[in-house]
ZADO-1210 file (C-alpha; in nm, 4 decimals, padded with zeros to 6 digits):
<atoms>
<atom x="-04.9644" y="-00.8981" z="00.9484" code="UNK" pos="1"/>
<atom x="-04.6448" y="-01.1022" z="00.9238" code="UNK" pos="2"/>
<atom x="-04.5455" y="-00.9129" z="00.6087" code="UNK" pos="3"/>
<atom x="-04.5870" y="-00.5763" z="00.7801" code="UNK" pos="4"/>
<atom x="-04.3891" y="-00.6947" z="01.0815" code="UNK" pos="5"/>
<atom x="-04.1124" y="-00.8283" z="00.8546" code="UNK" pos="6"/>
<atom x="-04.0955" y="-00.4971" z="00.6678" code="UNK" pos="7"/>
<atom x="-04.0753" y="-00.3018" z="00.9919" code="UNK" pos="8"/>
<atom x="-03.7924" y="-00.5226" z="01.1174" code="UNK" pos="9"/>
<atom x="-03.6093" y="-00.4822" z="00.7866" code="UNK" pos="10"/>
<atom x="-03.6466" y="-00.1036" z="00.7915" code="UNK" pos="11"/>
<atom x="-03.5338" y="-00.0880" z="01.1530" code="UNK" pos="12"/>
<atom x="-03.2243" y="-00.2952" z="01.0786" code="UNK" pos="13"/>
<atom x="-03.1238" y="-00.0576" z="00.7976" code="UNK" pos="14"/>
<atom x="-03.1748" y="00.2478" z="01.0166" code="UNK" pos="15"/>
<atom x="-02.9576" y="00.0944" z="01.2882" code="UNK" pos="16"/>
<atom x="-02.6772" y="-00.0090" z="01.0532" code="UNK" pos="17"/>
<atom x="-02.3383" y="00.0923" z="01.1808" code="UNK" pos="18"/>
<atom x="-02.1336" y="00.3477" z="00.9942" code="UNK" pos="19"/>
<atom x="-01.8142" y="00.2329" z="00.8265" code="UNK" pos="20"/>
<atom x="-01.6411" y="00.5449" z="00.9548" code="UNK" pos="21"/>
<atom x="-01.4640" y="00.6015" z="01.2875" code="UNK" pos="22"/>
<atom x="-01.6884" y="00.6765" z="01.5841" code="UNK" pos="23"/>
<atom x="-01.7749" y="01.0431" z="01.6100" code="UNK" pos="24"/>
<atom x="-01.7544" y="01.1189" z="01.2376" code="UNK" pos="25"/>
<atom x="-02.0124" y="01.3944" z="01.1769" code="UNK" pos="26"/>
<atom x="-02.2998" y="01.3078" z="00.9445" code="UNK" pos="27"/>
<atom x="-02.2178" y="01.6072" z="00.7237" code="UNK" pos="28"/>
<atom x="-01.8686" y="01.4590" z="00.6651" code="UNK" pos="29"/>
<atom x="-02.0303" y="01.1238" z="00.5831" code="UNK" pos="30"/>
<atom x="-02.2486" y="01.3095" z="00.3302" code="UNK" pos="31"/>
<atom x="-01.9365" y="01.4558" z="00.1687" code="UNK" pos="32"/>
<atom x="-01.7908" y="01.1046" z="00.1431" code="UNK" pos="33"/>
<atom x="-02.1061" y="00.9861" z="-00.0349" code="UNK" pos="34"/>
<atom x="-02.0462" y="01.2614" z="-00.2922" code="UNK" pos="35"/>
<atom x="-01.6775" y="01.1665" z="-00.3265" code="UNK" pos="36"/>
<atom x="-01.7763" y="00.8050" z="-00.3941" code="UNK" pos="37"/>
<atom x="-01.9837" y="00.9206" z="-00.6905" code="UNK" pos="38"/>
<atom x="-01.6698" y="01.0628" z="-00.8552" code="UNK" pos="39"/>
<atom x="-01.5041" y="00.7187" z="-00.8615" code="UNK" pos="40"/>
<atom x="-01.1565" y="00.8747" z="-00.8172" code="UNK" pos="41"/>
<atom x="-00.9056" y="00.6501" z="-00.6399" code="UNK" pos="42"/>
<atom x="-00.6932" y="00.9456" z="-00.5267" code="UNK" pos="43"/>
<atom x="-00.9691" y="01.1011" z="-00.3100" code="UNK" pos="44"/>
<atom x="-00.9436" y="01.0835" z="00.0708" code="UNK" pos="45"/>
<atom x="-01.0761" y="01.2151" z="00.4031" code="UNK" pos="46"/>
<atom x="-00.8603" y="01.2504" z="00.7160" code="UNK" pos="47"/>
<atom x="-00.9426" y="01.3830" z="01.0616" code="UNK" pos="48"/>
<atom x="-00.6901" y="01.5935" z="01.2527" code="UNK" pos="49"/>
<atom x="-00.6770" y="01.8036" z="01.5637" code="UNK" pos="50"/>
<atom x="-00.5996" y="02.1681" z="01.5007" code="UNK" pos="51"/>
<atom x="-00.5398" y="02.3653" z="01.8205" code="UNK" pos="52"/>
<atom x="-00.7581" y="02.1177" z="02.0119" code="UNK" pos="53"/>
<atom x="-01.0466" y="02.1185" z="01.7621" code="UNK" pos="54"/>
<atom x="-01.1343" y="01.8312" z="01.5278" code="UNK" pos="55"/>
<atom x="-01.1043" y="01.9204" z="01.1613" code="UNK" pos="56"/>
<atom x="-01.1501" y="01.7185" z="00.8445" code="UNK" pos="57"/>
<atom x="-00.9221" y="01.7346" z="00.5406" code="UNK" pos="58"/>
<atom x="-01.1040" y="01.6342" z="00.2237" code="UNK" pos="59"/>
<atom x="-00.9421" y="01.5791" z="-00.1138" code="UNK" pos="60"/>
<atom x="-01.1746" y="01.5310" z="-00.4082" code="UNK" pos="61"/>
<atom x="-00.8911" y="01.3589" z="-00.5967" code="UNK" pos="62"/>
<atom x="-00.7436" y="01.4530" z="-00.9274" code="UNK" pos="63"/>
<atom x="-00.6604" y="01.7136" z="-01.0666" code="UNK" pos="64"/>
<atom x="-00.5802" y="02.0709" z="-00.9647" code="UNK" pos="65"/>
<atom x="-00.8607" y="02.0648" z="-00.7083" code="UNK" pos="66"/>
<atom x="-00.8261" y="02.2164" z="-00.3623" code="UNK" pos="67"/>
<atom x="-00.7818" y="01.9859" z="-00.0633" code="UNK" pos="68"/>
<atom x="-01.0309" y="02.1480" z="00.1732" code="UNK" pos="69"/>
<atom x="-01.0344" y="02.1703" z="00.5521" code="UNK" pos="70"/>
<atom x="-01.3678" y="02.1694" z="00.7393" code="UNK" pos="71"/>
<atom x="-01.4715" y="02.1902" z="01.1040" code="UNK" pos="72"/>
<atom x="-01.7085" y="01.9414" z="01.2703" code="UNK" pos="73"/>
<atom x="-02.0154" y="02.1258" z="01.1373" code="UNK" pos="74"/>
<atom x="-01.8743" y="02.1184" z="00.7832" code="UNK" pos="75"/>
<atom x="-01.7957" y="02.4864" z="00.7836" code="UNK" pos="76"/>
<atom x="-01.5204" y="02.5544" z="00.5329" code="UNK" pos="77"/>
<atom x="-01.1961" y="02.6704" z="00.6961" code="UNK" pos="78"/>
<atom x="-00.9436" y="02.6849" z="00.4124" code="UNK" pos="79"/>
<atom x="-00.7609" y="02.4859" z="00.1443" code="UNK" pos="80"/>
<atom x="-00.4071" y="02.4081" z="00.2628" code="UNK" pos="81"/>
<atom x="-00.3036" y="02.2482" z="-00.0668" code="UNK" pos="82"/>
<atom x="-00.4121" y="02.1778" z="-00.4212" code="UNK" pos="83"/>
<atom x="-00.5306" y="02.4044" z="-00.6963" code="UNK" pos="84"/>
<atom x="-00.3260" y="02.5094" z="-00.9976" code="UNK" pos="85"/>
<atom x="-00.0215" y="02.6083" z="-00.7895" code="UNK" pos="86"/>
<atom x="-00.0548" y="02.3230" z="-00.5392" code="UNK" pos="87"/>
<atom x="-00.0391" y="02.5765" z="-00.2549" code="UNK" pos="88"/>
<atom x="-00.4086" y="02.5914" z="-00.1729" code="UNK" pos="89"/>
<atom x="-00.6191" y="02.9035" z="-00.1427" code="UNK" pos="90"/>
<atom x="-00.3713" y="03.1017" z="00.0705" code="UNK" pos="91"/>
<atom x="-00.6215" y="03.1335" z="00.3579" code="UNK" pos="92"/>
<atom x="-00.4695" y="02.8709" z="00.5884" code="UNK" pos="93"/>
<atom x="-00.2931" y="03.0567" z="00.8650" code="UNK" pos="94"/>
<atom x="-00.1552" y="02.9077" z="01.1843" code="UNK" pos="95"/>
<atom x="-00.2517" y="02.5460" z="01.1113" code="UNK" pos="96"/>
<atom x="-00.1177" y="02.2843" z="01.3512" code="UNK" pos="97"/>
<atom x="-00.2614" y="01.9572" z="01.2206" code="UNK" pos="98"/>
<atom x="-00.1905" y="01.6678" z="01.4572" code="UNK" pos="99"/>
<atom x="-00.3194" y="01.3164" z="01.5376" code="UNK" pos="100"/>
<atom x="-00.4042" y="01.2080" z="01.1831" code="UNK" pos="101"/>
<atom x="-00.6875" y="00.9537" z="01.1522" code="UNK" pos="102"/>
<atom x="-00.7935" y="00.8065" z="00.8180" code="UNK" pos="103"/>
<atom x="-01.1684" y="00.8452" z="00.7805" code="UNK" pos="104"/>
<atom x="-01.2075" y="00.7226" z="00.4228" code="UNK" pos="105"/>
<atom x="-01.0185" y="00.6301" z="00.1067" code="UNK" pos="106"/>
<atom x="-01.1544" y="00.4361" z="-00.1894" code="UNK" pos="107"/>
<atom x="-01.1134" y="00.0625" z="-00.1375" code="UNK" pos="108"/>
<atom x="-00.8776" y="00.0358" z="-00.4347" code="UNK" pos="109"/>
<atom x="-00.6516" y="00.2944" z="-00.2678" code="UNK" pos="110"/>
<atom x="-00.6232" y="00.1344" z="00.0808" code="UNK" pos="111"/>
</atoms>
């Protein structure tokens, strides 16, 4: 019985572990960070901004010639404001007004 109770307490403590990301970071953005961590690229990053009053997330997969992508809070793709072969993104970012930058994640070696 004590073993079962100990296992339940252990499982509960893992499920209640606090996120290392700022409060309010959507779980789908956290999932994208998990994928970025797998790439082991020290130039990757995730920032949160406000764009016309809405929270958006700028995600760079790191090197090289990859788009830096902008997502809304539900992880819907908005556009790529930079990156790619030309460095100018996908050309779909119109009327961006990114303000109030907040670092969500960078690799530890890049902090």
